[in-house]
C-alpha positions in Angstrom: -289.9 -171.4 27.9 -286.4 -171.6 26.1 -283.9 -168.7 25.8 -283.5 -168.3 22.2 -281.0 -165.8 20.5 -281.3 -164.1 17.1 -278.9 -165.6 14.7 -277.6 -168.7 13.0 -278.3 -172.1 14.3 -274.7 -173.0 13.8 -272.8 -171.1 16.6 -269.5 -171.3 14.9 -270.6 -169.2 11.8 -269.7 -165.7 13.0 -270.0 -164.2 9.4 -273.7 -164.9 9.4 -274.6 -161.2 10.0 -272.0 -159.8 7.5 -273.4 -162.1 4.8 -277.1 -161.0 5.9 -276.0 -157.3 5.4 -274.1 -158.0 2.2 -277.3 -159.6 0.8 -279.5 -156.8 1.8 -277.2 -154.3 0.3 -277.0 -156.3 -3.0 -280.8 -156.7 -2.9 -281.3 -152.8 -2.4 -278.8 -152.0 -5.2 -280.5 -154.2 -7.7 -283.8 -152.5 -6.7 -282.2 -149.2 -7.2 -280.7 -150.0 -10.5 -283.9 -151.7 -11.9 -286.1 -148.7 -11.4 -287.4 -146.8 -14.5 -284.8 -144.3 -16.1 -287.3 -141.6 -15.8 -287.6 -141.8 -12.0 -283.7 -141.8 -11.8 -283.3 -138.7 -13.7 -285.9 -136.8 -11.8 -284.4 -137.5 -8.6 -280.9 -136.8 -10.0 -282.1 -133.3 -11.3 -283.7 -132.4 -7.9 -280.2 -133.1 -6.1 -278.3 -130.7 -8.3 -278.0 -127.1 -8.4 -280.1 -125.4 -11.2 -276.7 -124.0 -12.6 -275.4 -127.6 -13.0 -278.8 -128.9 -14.6 -279.0 -126.2 -17.4 -278.8 -128.1 -20.7 -277.2 -126.5 -23.8 -279.6 -125.6 -26.5 -279.7 -127.7 -29.7 -278.9 -124.8 -32.1 -275.5 -124.2 -30.5 -276.0 -120.6 -29.3 -273.6 -121.1 -26.6 -270.8 -121.9 -29.0 -268.3 -119.6 -30.1 -268.0 -118.9 -33.8 -264.7 -120.9 -34.2 -266.2 -123.8 -32.3 -269.3 -123.8 -34.5 -266.9 -123.9 -37.5 -264.8 -126.8 -36.2 -267.9 -128.7 -35.3 -269.3 -128.2 -38.9 -266.0 -129.4 -40.4 -265.7 -132.3 -38.0 -269.2 -133.4 -38.9 -268.5 -133.0 -42.6 -265.3 -135.2 -42.2 -267.1 -137.9 -40.4 -270.0 -138.0 -42.9 -267.4 -138.4 -45.7 -265.5 -141.0 -43.8 -268.8 -143.0 -43.2 -269.9 -142.8 -46.7 -266.6 -144.0 -47.9 -266.5 -146.9 -45.6 -270.2 -147.9 -46.4 -269.5 -147.7 -50.2 -266.4 -150.0 -49.9 -268.4 -152.5 -47.7 -271.2 -152.4 -50.2 -268.9 -152.9 -53.2 -267.1 -155.8 -51.4 -270.3 -157.5 -50.4 -271.7 -157.3 -54.1 -268.4 -158.3 -55.6 -268.4 -161.5 -53.3 -272.1 -162.3 -54.3 -271.5 -161.8 -58.2 -268.1 -163.7 -58.2 -269.5 -166.8 -56.7 -272.9 -166.7 -58.2 
């Protein structure tokens, strides 16, 4: 019967156990990140206090009147800017295609 110790076959490799632990850490991190989102969100909600988990309603009932007006104004400005951007893009694309064709 031989006396065998756990570890690397090359005794000069002192960092063997550190590399094994690092491999196990990366493996478990990859598993945790690869789980479906719904399972992660459910477990996250279980860990938080109920006051932290409360989600704002979609109608904006929690907003102040001035916040609601500012939000509407910002949305209108953003919409106008996007329409202008896409109108210019469409004009530029059609001008290129008609000039060369």
